[in-house]
C-alpha positions as CSV (number, residue, x, y, z in Angstrom):
1,M,-57.7,-13.9,-70.9
2,K,-55.6,-11.9,-73.5
3,E,-57.1,-8.6,-72.1
4,R,-56.1,-9.7,-68.6
5,R,-52.5,-10.3,-69.7
6,I,-52.3,-6.9,-71.3
7,I,-53.7,-5.2,-68.1
8,M,-51.1,-7.0,-66.0
9,K,-48.3,-5.9,-68.3
10,M,-49.5,-2.3,-67.9
11,I,-49.7,-2.5,-64.1
12,K,-46.1,-4.0,-64.0
13,K,-44.9,-1.2,-66.3
14,L,-46.6,1.5,-64.2
15,L,-45.2,-0.1,-60.9
16,G,-41.7,-0.3,-62.4
17,T,-41.8,3.4,-63.4
18,S,-43.1,4.3,-59.9
19,I,-40.4,2.5,-58.2
20,L,-37.7,4.0,-60.5
21,I,-39.1,7.5,-59.7
22,A,-39.0,6.7,-56.0
23,I,-35.4,5.6,-56.2
24,L,-34.4,8.7,-58.2
25,V,-36.1,11.0,-55.6
26,S,-34.4,9.1,-52.8
27,I,-31.0,9.5,-54.3
28,L,-31.6,13.2,-55.0
29,N,-32.7,13.7,-51.3
30,V,-29.6,11.9,-50.0
31,T,-27.3,14.0,-52.2
32,T,-29.0,17.1,-51.1
33,L,-28.7,16.2,-47.5
34,A,-25.1,15.3,-47.8
35,A,-24.3,18.5,-49.6
36,E,-26.2,20.4,-46.8
37,S,-24.3,18.6,-44.2
38,S,-20.9,19.3,-45.9
39,A,-21.8,22.9,-46.3
40,A,-22.8,23.1,-42.6
41,Q,-19.4,21.7,-41.6
42,N,-17.3,23.9,-43.8
43,L,-16.7,27.5,-42.8
44,D,-15.3,30.6,-44.3
45,A,-11.8,31.5,-43.1
46,T,-11.0,35.2,-43.6
47,P,-7.5,36.8,-43.2
48,S,-6.8,38.2,-39.7
49,N,-5.4,41.7,-39.9
50,V,-3.5,41.5,-36.6
51,S,0.0,41.9,-35.3
52,V,1.5,39.2,-33.0
53,L,4.0,39.9,-30.1
54,V,5.7,36.9,-28.4
55,N,7.3,38.1,-25.1
56,G,7.4,41.6,-26.5
57,V,9.0,40.7,-29.9
58,L,7.0,41.2,-33.1
59,V,6.7,37.9,-35.0
60,P,5.4,37.2,-38.6
61,V,2.6,34.8,-37.7
62,K,-0.2,34.6,-40.2
63,M,-3.8,33.9,-38.9
64,F,-7.3,33.3,-40.2
65,S,-10.5,34.3,-38.5
66,I,-13.2,31.7,-38.3
67,N,-16.5,32.9,-36.6
68,G,-14.6,35.7,-35.0
69,N,-11.8,33.6,-33.5
70,N,-8.1,33.7,-34.6
71,Y,-6.8,30.4,-35.9
72,V,-3.1,29.8,-36.3
73,K,-1.2,27.1,-38.3
74,I,0.0,24.8,-35.7
75,R,3.6,24.5,-37.2
76,D,3.9,28.2,-37.4
77,L,3.1,28.5,-33.7
78,A,5.5,25.8,-32.8
79,S,8.3,27.5,-34.8
80,T,7.5,30.8,-33.1
81,L,7.6,29.4,-29.6
82,N,10.9,27.6,-30.1
83,G,13.4,28.4,-27.4
84,T,10.7,29.6,-24.9
85,A,9.5,27.9,-21.8
86,K,6.4,26.7,-23.8
87,Q,8.1,25.3,-26.9
88,F,6.6,22.2,-28.3
89,H,7.1,19.8,-31.2
90,V,4.6,18.8,-33.9
91,S,4.6,15.6,-35.8
92,W,2.4,13.8,-38.3
93,N,1.6,10.2,-38.5
94,S,0.2,9.2,-41.8
95,S,-0.4,5.6,-40.8
96,D,-3.2,6.5,-38.3
97,N,-4.0,10.0,-39.5
98,S,-2.8,11.7,-36.3
99,I,-1.2,14.9,-35.2
100,S,1.1,14.7,-32.1
101,L,2.1,17.7,-30.0
102,T,4.8,17.2,-27.5
103,K,5.6,19.7,-24.8
104,G,9.1,20.9,-23.9
105,I,10.8,19.7,-27.1
106,A,12.1,22.1,-29.7
107,Y,10.3,22.1,-33.0
108,T,12.1,21.1,-36.2
109,E,11.3,23.0,-39.2
110,T,9.7,21.0,-42.1
111,G,10.1,23.8,-44.8
112,G,6.4,24.2,-45.3
113,Q,5.2,27.8,-46.0
114,S,2.1,29.4,-44.6
115,I,-0.6,30.8,-46.7
116,S,-0.1,34.6,-46.7
117,S,-3.2,35.5,-44.9
118,S,-2.6,39.2,-45.5
119,N,-3.0,38.8,-49.2
120,A,-5.4,35.9,-49.4
121,N,-9.1,36.1,-50.0
122,S,-11.5,34.1,-47.9
123,L,-10.7,30.3,-48.0
124,L,-12.7,27.3,-47.1
125,A,-12.1,25.8,-43.6
126,S,-12.9,22.2,-43.2
127,P,-12.9,20.3,-39.9
128,T,-9.8,18.1,-39.7
129,S,-10.4,14.4,-39.7
130,S,-7.1,13.8,-37.8
131,K,-6.8,12.5,-34.3
132,I,-4.9,14.9,-32.0
133,F,-2.6,13.8,-29.3
134,L,-0.9,15.8,-26.5
135,N,2.1,14.0,-24.9
136,N,0.8,10.7,-26.2
137,S,-2.7,11.2,-24.8
138,E,-5.6,11.9,-27.2
139,I,-7.3,15.1,-26.6
140,S,-10.5,16.8,-27.9
141,I,-9.8,20.0,-29.6
142,M,-11.3,21.7,-32.8
143,A,-9.0,22.1,-35.7
144,Y,-9.6,23.1,-39.3
145,N,-7.8,22.3,-42.6
146,I,-7.1,25.5,-44.5
147,G,-5.3,25.1,-47.8
148,G,-3.9,21.7,-46.8
149,S,-2.5,22.8,-43.4
150,N,-4.1,22.3,-39.9
151,Y,-5.1,25.5,-38.0
152,F,-5.9,25.6,-34.4
153,K,-7.8,28.3,-32.4
154,L,-5.0,30.2,-30.6
155,R,-6.8,30.3,-27.2
156,D,-7.3,26.5,-27.3
157,I,-3.6,26.0,-27.8
158,A,-2.8,28.6,-25.1
159,G,-5.0,26.7,-22.8
160,I,-3.5,23.2,-23.3
161,L,0.2,24.6,-23.3
162,N,-0.6,27.2,-20.5
163,F,0.8,30.4,-21.9
164,G,-0.7,33.8,-21.6
165,V,-2.7,35.4,-24.5
166,T,-4.2,38.9,-24.3
167,W,-5.7,41.2,-26.8
168,E,-4.9,44.9,-27.3
169,N,-7.9,46.5,-29.1
170,D,-6.2,49.9,-29.7
171,T,-3.3,48.4,-31.7
172,N,-5.1,45.3,-33.0
173,T,-2.3,43.2,-31.5
174,I,-2.2,39.7,-29.9
175,L,0.2,39.5,-27.0
176,I,1.6,36.0,-26.2
177,D,3.5,35.7,-22.9
178,T,5.1,32.3,-22.3
179,I,5.9,33.2,-18.7
180,K,2.3,33.9,-17.6
181,D,-0.5,31.4,-17.1
182,Y,-3.4,31.1,-19.5
183,L,-6.3,33.2,-18.4
184,N,-9.7,33.0,-20.2
185,D,-12.4,35.3,-18.9
186,S,-15.1,32.8,-19.8
187,E,-13.3,29.7,-18.6
188,G,-11.2,30.8,-15.6
189,I,-7.6,30.2,-14.9
190,L,-6.3,27.0,-16.3
191,L,-3.2,25.3,-14.9
192,T,-1.8,22.0,-16.2
193,S,0.3,19.3,-14.5
194,D,2.7,17.9,-17.2
195,K,3.6,15.0,-15.0
196,Y,0.1,13.7,-14.4
197,Q,-1.5,15.0,-17.6
198,V,-4.3,16.8,-15.8
199,S,-5.5,20.4,-15.6
200,I,-7.3,22.4,-13.0
201,K,-9.5,25.5,-13.4
202,L,-9.5,28.3,-10.8
203,P,-12.2,31.0,-10.7
204,N,-11.4,34.3,-12.5
205,S,-11.7,35.9,-9.0
206,W,-8.5,34.1,-8.0
207,G,-6.4,36.0,-10.5
208,G,-3.5,37.6,-8.6
209,R,-4.7,36.3,-5.2
210,Y,-3.2,32.8,-5.0
211,L,0.3,31.3,-4.6
212,T,1.4,27.8,-5.8
213,G,4.4,25.6,-5.7
214,I,5.1,26.3,-2.0
215,Q,4.6,22.7,-0.6
216,T,8.0,20.9,-0.3
217,W,6.8,17.7,1.4
218,D,6.7,14.6,-0.9
219,K,7.0,16.6,-4.1
220,D,6.8,13.4,-6.2
221,S,3.1,12.9,-5.4
222,L,2.1,16.5,-5.5
223,V,-0.2,17.6,-8.4
224,F,-1.3,21.0,-7.3
225,D,-1.1,23.2,-4.2
226,F,-2.7,26.6,-3.5
227,Y,-2.3,29.3,-0.9
228,D,-4.0,32.5,0.0
229,K,-1.5,35.1,-1.2
230,Y,-2.8,37.8,1.2
231,S,-2.3,35.8,4.4
232,N,1.0,34.3,3.3
233,E,2.6,37.7,2.5
234,L,1.0,39.4,5.5
235,F,2.7,36.9,7.8
236,K,6.0,37.6,6.2
237,E,5.5,41.3,6.6
238,I,4.6,41.1,10.2
239,N,7.1,38.4,11.3
240,G,9.9,39.0,8.9
241,K,10.4,35.3,8.1
242,N,9.1,32.6,5.8
243,A,5.4,32.1,6.1
244,G,5.5,28.3,5.4
245,D,1.9,26.9,5.2
246,V,0.2,30.1,6.2
247,G,-2.6,30.7,3.9
248,W,-2.8,27.1,2.8
249,L,-6.1,26.3,1.0
250,F,-5.8,22.8,-0.4
251,E,-3.6,20.4,-2.5
252,I,-4.2,17.5,-4.8
253,R,-1.9,14.5,-4.8
254,A,-1.7,11.4,-7.0
255,Y,-0.8,7.8,-5.9
256,P,-0.4,4.7,-8.0
257,L,-2.5,2.6,-5.5
258,A,-5.6,3.3,-3.4
259,E,-3.9,3.6,-0.1
260,E,-5.4,5.2,3.0
261,K,-3.1,7.8,4.2
262,T,-3.3,10.1,7.1
263,F,-1.3,13.3,7.9
264,E,-1.0,15.1,11.2
265,G,-3.0,18.3,11.2
266,A,-4.7,17.6,7.9
267,T,-7.7,15.9,6.4
268,L,-7.2,13.6,3.5
269,S,-9.9,12.2,1.3
270,I,-9.7,10.0,-1.9
271,I,-11.6,12.0,-4.5
272,G,-11.3,9.8,-7.6
273,K,-9.2,7.7,-9.9
274,N,-8.3,7.1,-13.5
275,K,-6.4,4.3,-15.2
276,Q,-3.1,5.1,-13.6
277,Y,-3.6,7.1,-10.3
278,V,-5.7,7.5,-7.3
279,F,-6.2,11.2,-6.6
280,V,-6.6,12.7,-3.1
281,S,-7.3,16.1,-1.8
282,I,-5.7,17.4,1.4
283,V,-7.2,20.4,3.2
284,P,-6.2,22.1,6.5
285,S,-7.9,21.1,9.7
286,D,-7.2,24.4,11.5
287,V,-6.9,28.2,10.9
288,Q,-4.5,29.0,8.1
289,F,-5.0,32.8,7.8
290,V,-3.2,35.4,9.9
291,E,-5.1,35.6,13.2
292,N,-6.3,39.0,14.5
293,S,-6.7,40.3,11.0
294,K,-10.3,40.6,9.9
295,E,-9.2,41.3,6.3
296,A,-7.0,38.2,6.2
297,Q,-9.9,36.1,7.5
298,Q,-12.4,37.4,5.0
299,E,-10.0,36.9,2.1
300,Y,-9.1,33.4,3.1
301,E,-12.7,32.4,3.7
302,S,-13.7,33.9,0.4
303,M,-11.3,31.7,-1.5
304,Y,-11.8,28.6,0.6
305,S,-15.5,28.7,-0.2
306,D,-14.5,27.9,-3.9
307,V,-12.5,24.8,-3.1
308,T,-15.3,22.2,-3.3
309,D,-16.4,23.5,-6.8
310,I,-12.7,23.6,-8.0
311,I,-12.2,20.0,-7.0
312,K,-15.5,18.9,-8.6
313,D,-14.5,20.6,-11.8
314,F,-11.0,19.0,-11.7
315,L,-12.7,15.5,-11.7
316,D,-15.1,16.4,-14.5
317,R,-12.6,18.0,-16.9
318,N,-10.0,15.2,-16.5
319,N,-12.5,12.3,-16.8
320,I,-11.5,11.1,-13.3
321,I,-14.0,8.7,-11.8
322,S,-15.5,10.3,-8.7
323,V,-15.0,8.4,-5.4
324,S,-18.9,8.1,-5.3
325,D,-18.7,5.9,-8.4
326,I,-15.7,3.8,-7.3
């Protein structure tokens, strides 16, 4: 009996030691995984040796390169674009850990200084934990914290604010143009409606070939309108007068209620809705190119063939519920 008790004590001791070892191994594994996860999220930010011109004027904007992309301190960019057509304000809300960007409002300096990227060594860039809002609507955009400040990829900001960005390889210079629209070779031509807080992507092939802002009827509901530039300008050249709707490809409108509407000479269809608006597309029901011109017909038909895909992408990128799901 005594021997049995001794054996039981030895077994308990061995079990206790095994459990302790298992716990220690588990803790070490969790710590290792956490460290690996943290290391995977953090990236090296190296100084960008670039010059920056805004509307032709050299500006002292410091940038860091992360995975080959230029990241700029958001407050520096806001300060740089003050007084231009694309100025915006930046504010920080500590209560909900959020960054708010507001279009069209002049930025007020806070006195913060940028890290001098021209003299700095590589720094650690950590994904920001802050929520990011554009005109009070939360957006999904990648930002990094470098040295205590938030840095955004320049092309991402150019896309949401819709200003031109080009790269001059010979001079190592970034050109920012607040008059031109944003054009990204990999994403297409992005246009934004400030009023309805939606954007639309046109194919790169449309660059220099379209007109917009021509439609004058019911401007309040108009979100986007697009015209074939070739036919529109050819008509003016031939007839010496305003071309009106010649070259009209399509338009998108927004209404607060799902109302059936019909327009003479046009086909309207409800394409989707979000929490605030019902979106409709209107396309012409007859010929809109300059007749008796083979070139005009080919140009118009080439662009018109993209309309369905453009509208589908419009719904997807703005999280608009398609009419098929309503």
